C-alpha positions in Angstrom: 28.8 29.3 -14.9 31.2 28.0 -17.5 32.7 25.3 -15.3 32.1 23.2 -12.2 33.1 25.1 -9.0 34.3 23.5 -5.8 32.5 24.4 -2.6 35.3 26.7 -1.6 35.4 28.4 -5.0 31.6 28.9 -5.0 31.7 30.5 -1.5 34.4 32.9 -2.6 32.4 33.7 -5.7 29.3 34.4 -3.6 31.3 36.6 -1.2 32.7 38.7 -4.1 29.3 39.2 -5.6 27.9 40.3 -2.3 30.8 42.7 -1.8 30.1 44.3 -5.2 26.4 44.6 -4.4 27.1 46.3 -1.0 29.4 48.8 -2.8 26.6 49.6 -5.2 24.1 49.9 -2.5 26.1 51.3 0.5 23.1 52.0 2.8 21.5 48.6 2.5 21.0 46.8 5.8 21.8 43.3 4.6 23.3 40.6 6.7 25.9 39.5 4.1 27.1 36.5 6.1 23.6 35.1 6.4 22.7 35.8 2.8 25.9 34.2 1.6 25.0 31.0 3.6 21.5 31.0 2.2 22.7 31.3 -1.4 25.3 28.6 -0.9 22.9 26.2 0.8 20.4 26.7 -2.0 23.0 25.8 -4.6 25.0 23.1 -2.9 23.1 21.9 0.2 19.5 21.5 1.2 18.4 25.1 1.2 16.5 26.5 4.2 16.6 23.3 6.2 20.4 23.0 6.1 21.0 25.0 9.3 18.6 22.7 11.1 20.5 19.6 9.8 23.8 21.1 11.0 22.4 22.2 14.4 23.2 19.4 17.0 20.4 20.6 19.3 17.8 19.8 16.6 16.6 16.2 16.9 13.8 16.2 14.3 12.7 18.3 11.3 9.0 18.2 10.2 8.1 19.9 6.9 4.4 20.4 6.5 4.4 21.2 2.8 4.5 25.0 2.3 2.6 25.6 5.6 5.7 25.6 7.7 8.7 23.8 9.2 8.6 22.5 12.7 11.6 21.3 14.7 12.2 19.3 17.9 14.9 20.7 20.1 15.6 18.6 23.2 12.2 16.9 23.1 10.2 20.2 22.6 8.4 21.0 19.4 8.6 24.5 18.0 7.8 26.4 14.8 11.1 27.3 13.1 9.6 30.3 11.4 11.0 29.1 8.0 8.9 27.8 5.2 9.1 26.9 1.5 7.8 29.5 -1.0 6.6 26.8 -3.4 5.9 23.1 -3.6 8.2 22.9 -6.6 11.1 24.1 -4.5 10.3 21.6 -1.8 10.0 18.8 -4.2 13.4 19.7 -5.8 14.9 19.5 -2.3 13.3 16.1 -1.6 14.7 14.7 -4.9 18.1 16.0 -3.9 17.9 14.3 -0.5 16.7 11.0 -1.9 19.3 11.0 -4.7 21.9 10.5 -1.9 20.2 7.4 -0.8 19.5 6.0 -4.3 15.7 6.2 -3.7 13.0 7.9 -5.7 9.6 9.3 -4.9 6.8 9.9 -7.5 3.2 9.2 -8.2 3.6 5.5 -8.3 5.7 5.4 -5.1 4.3 8.3 -3.1 5.6 7.1 0.3 9.4 6.6 0.8 11.7 5.9 3.8 15.4 6.4 3.3 18.7 7.2 5.1 20.6 10.4 4.3 24.4 10.4 3.9 24.5 12.0 7.4 22.8 9.0 8.9 19.5 10.8 9.4 16.3 9.0 8.5 13.9 10.6 6.1 10.2 9.8 5.5 8.4 11.4 2.5 4.7 11.4 1.7 3.5 13.2 -1.4 0.2 14.8 -2.2 -2.6 13.9 -2.8 -2.0 11.2 -0.1 -0.8 14.0 2.1 -3.4 16.7 1.4 -1.1 19.6 2.4 2.0 17.8 1.2 4.7 17.0 0.3 5.3 16.1 3.9 8.9 15.4 5.0 10.0 14.1 8.4 13.7 13.9 9.1 15.0 12.3 12.3 18.6 12.9 13.1 20.7 10.4 15.0 23.6 11.5 17.1 27.0 10.0 16.3 27.8 10.0 19.9 28.0 6.5 21.4 26.0 6.6 24.6 27.2 4.3 27.4 25.1 2.7 30.0 26.6 5.1 32.5 25.2 8.0 30.4 21.7 6.5 30.7 22.1 6.0 34.5 23.3 9.6 34.8 20.4 11.1 32.8 17.8 9.0 34.7 16.8 6.7 31.8 17.5 3.7 34.0 18.7 2.8 37.5 21.9 1.0 38.4 20.0 -2.1 39.3 18.3 -2.1 35.8 21.7 -1.5 34.2 23.3 -4.4 35.9 20.4 -6.7 35.0 20.5 -5.8 31.3 24.3 -6.0 31.1 24.2 -9.5 32.5 21.3 -10.5 30.2 23.2 -9.4 27.0 26.4 -11.2 28.1 24.4 -14.4 28.9 22.7 -14.3 25.5 19.2 -13.4 26.5 16.8 -12.5 23.6 15.5 -9.0 24.3 12.6 -7.0 22.7 12.8 -3.2 23.3 9.4 -1.5 23.0 8.0 2.0 23.3 6.3 4.8 21.5 7.7 6.8 18.6 10.8 8.7 19.5 11.1 7.0 22.9 14.8 6.1 22.2 14.4 2.4 21.3 17.1 2.4 18.6 19.6 4.4 20.7 18.9 2.0 23.7 19.4 -1.0 21.5 22.7 0.4 20.2 23.9 0.9 23.7 23.1 -2.7 24.7 25.2 -4.1 21.8 28.3 -2.8 23.6 28.0 -5.8 25.9 28.1 -8.4 23.2 31.3 -10.3 23.4 33.9 -9.3 20.8 34.3 -12.8 19.4 30.7 -13.1 18.4 29.3 -12.5 14.9 26.5 -9.8 14.6 24.1 -9.4 11.7 21.9 -6.3 11.6 18.7 -6.0 9.5 17.0 -2.6 9.2 14.5 -0.8 6.9 16.7 2.3 7.1 20.2 1.8 8.6 20.3 3.6 12.0 22.3 1.3 14.3 25.9 2.4 14.8 27.6 -0.7 16.3 31.3 -0.8 16.9 32.2 -4.5 16.6 34.8 -6.4 14.7 32.6 -9.1 13.1 29.5 -7.4 11.8 27.3 -7.7 8.7 24.8 -4.9 8.0 21.8 -5.4 5.7 19.0 -3.0 4.7 15.7 -3.6 3.0 15.0 -2.3 -0.5 12.0 -0.7 -2.0 10.5 -1.6 -5.4 11.8 0.3 -8.4 9.6 2.6 -10.6 8.3 -0.5 -12.5 7.3 -2.1 -9.2 10.0 -4.7 -9.1 13.1 -5.5 -7.0 11.6 -5.1 -3.5 13.5 -6.9 -0.8 11.5 -7.2 2.5 12.8 -7.7 6.0 11.6 -11.3 6.1 13.8 -12.2 3.1 16.8 -10.7 4.8 16.1 -12.5 8.0 16.0 -15.8 6.1 19.3 -14.9 4.4 20.9 -13.9 7.7 20.2 -17.3 9.2 22.6 -18.8 6.5 25.4 -16.4 7.5 26.2 -18.1 10.8 25.0 -15.3 13.1 25.7 -15.4 16.9 23.4 -12.4 17.3 20.6 -11.2 15.1 19.6 -7.6 15.5 16.5 -6.3 13.9 16.1 -2.5 13.8 12.3 -2.6 14.1 9.7 -5.3 13.5 6.6 -3.9 12.0 5.0 -6.6 9.8 4.8 -10.4 9.3 8.6 -10.5 9.5 7.8 -11.0 13.3 7.3 -14.7 12.5 10.8 -15.0 11.0 12.3 -13.2 14.1 10.5 -15.6 16.4 11.6 -18.5 14.3 15.2 -17.4 14.6 14.9 -16.9 18.4 13.5 -20.4 18.7 16.2 -22.1 16.6 19.4 -21.6 18.6 20.0 -17.9 17.8 19.8 -16.7 21.4 20.9 -13.2 22.3 18.9 -11.7 19.4 17.4 -8.2 19.9 14.8 -6.1 18.2 12.6 -3.0 18.7 8.8 -2.7 18.3 6.2 0.0 18.8 4.0 -0.7 21.8 2.3 0.9 24.8 3.5 -1.4 27.5 5.5 -4.6 28.1 2.3 -6.6 28.0 1.1 -4.9 24.8 4.5 -5.7 23.2 3.8 -9.4 23.2 0.3 -8.8 21.9 1.7 -6.8 19.0 4.4 -9.4 18.3 1.8 -12.1 18.2 -0.6 -10.1 16.0 2.1 -9.3 13.4 3.3 -12.9 13.3 -0.3 -13.9 12.6 -0.4 -11.7 9.5 1.6 -14.5 7.8 -1.7 -16.3 7.8 -0.7 -20.0 8.0 0.4 -20.3 11.7 -2.1 -20.8 14.6 -2.2 -18.3 17.4 -1.3 -21.0 20.0 1.8 -22.0 18.0 3.0 -18.3 18.0 2.4 -18.0 21.7 4.6 -21.0 22.3 7.3 -19.5 20.1 7.1 -16.3 22.1 7.5 -18.3 25.4 10.4 -20.3 24.0 12.2 -17.5 22.1 11.7 -14.2 23.9 13.4 -13.8 27.3 13.0 -10.2 28.2 10.9 -7.1 27.3 12.2 -3.6 28.0 9.6 -0.9 27.8 10.7 2.7 27.3 8.5 5.7 28.1 8.7 9.2 26.8 7.1 12.1 28.7 7.7 15.7 29.4 10.5 14.8 31.8 12.4 12.8 29.2 12.9 9.2 28.3 13.1 6.4 30.9 12.9 2.6 31.2 9.4 2.0 32.8 9.4 -1.8 32.8 11.8 -4.7 32.5 9.9 -8.0 32.5 10.8 -11.6 31.9 8.6 -13.8 29.7 7.4 -17.0 31.4 4.5 -19.4 31.3 2.1 -20.5 34.0 0.7 -24.0 34.7 -1.8 -23.6 31.9 0.9 -22.9 29.4 -0.2 -19.3 29.1 2.2 -16.3 28.6 3.0 -14.4 31.8 5.2 -11.4 32.4 7.2 -11.1 35.6 8.6 -7.6 36.3 12.2 -8.0 37.5 13.3 -4.5 38.3 
């Protein structure tokens, strides 16, 4: 090509080429519409996975190297039937996706998390860490703003639960939302933010920006990976410390997964009530164990001190469960202490 073509021009060029080919081979049984889309996607989009990215029914795309591509549609995993012909083609697509997010993946940084321009979250693991890699997992996030009525209607929670949670957010209760992978923690947290009073200032901190909060006074921050020389990494704990100097009314942490749990607890215990976060856990009780364990990774704080911070700072734990029937709130429990100053959980609804 002698010049840069716009998308519309490139599509017209592909169509004209195909028309000429069909004229030369009149008996060919070629789906020209599909072939045109495949050629265009290979040049300007993300090749064979572009249809899955555009399909609103597809929630997750899992690329197992050149072995195959699996997709999740409405909570059900299925083999898409598509696959990459070579690892070189797949790696080229990976670099194209990460370029949009100003991230790189290579031998020195073989594991990368990023957010695509569409808002989808991508995780990449290169071989030899992933033996049959490169492995790519893309989780799409709907732009639809789910309301608490939507969750009641689809059976995620009851009206009694909804009323309790709505009141808890308005009153400034600090809430931890827990559950397994893909249980809907981030979507649920996003819904709860709709009850934060409009005059309050919100600061969000995430590894990969996923929250889609509609609020007048909001500051959004995202962690940063180290560059190719190993410098420039900004961890979540540093952003939490910075956020505390920004006069937040509400501090929202996308997901706590390391020693930044200590900074979160510190914020919750120093007047920043109404903070919310998500965490991976198997139950409401396990949520507090995991929170304590991660805070202990800091290394200089005693376990008893962390337990007291949990009692003082965390008000409510919401545990989400994902099973074959869908996603639902299994437990809502308040954090209390007994006469021996031990943590107790009291199920409220």
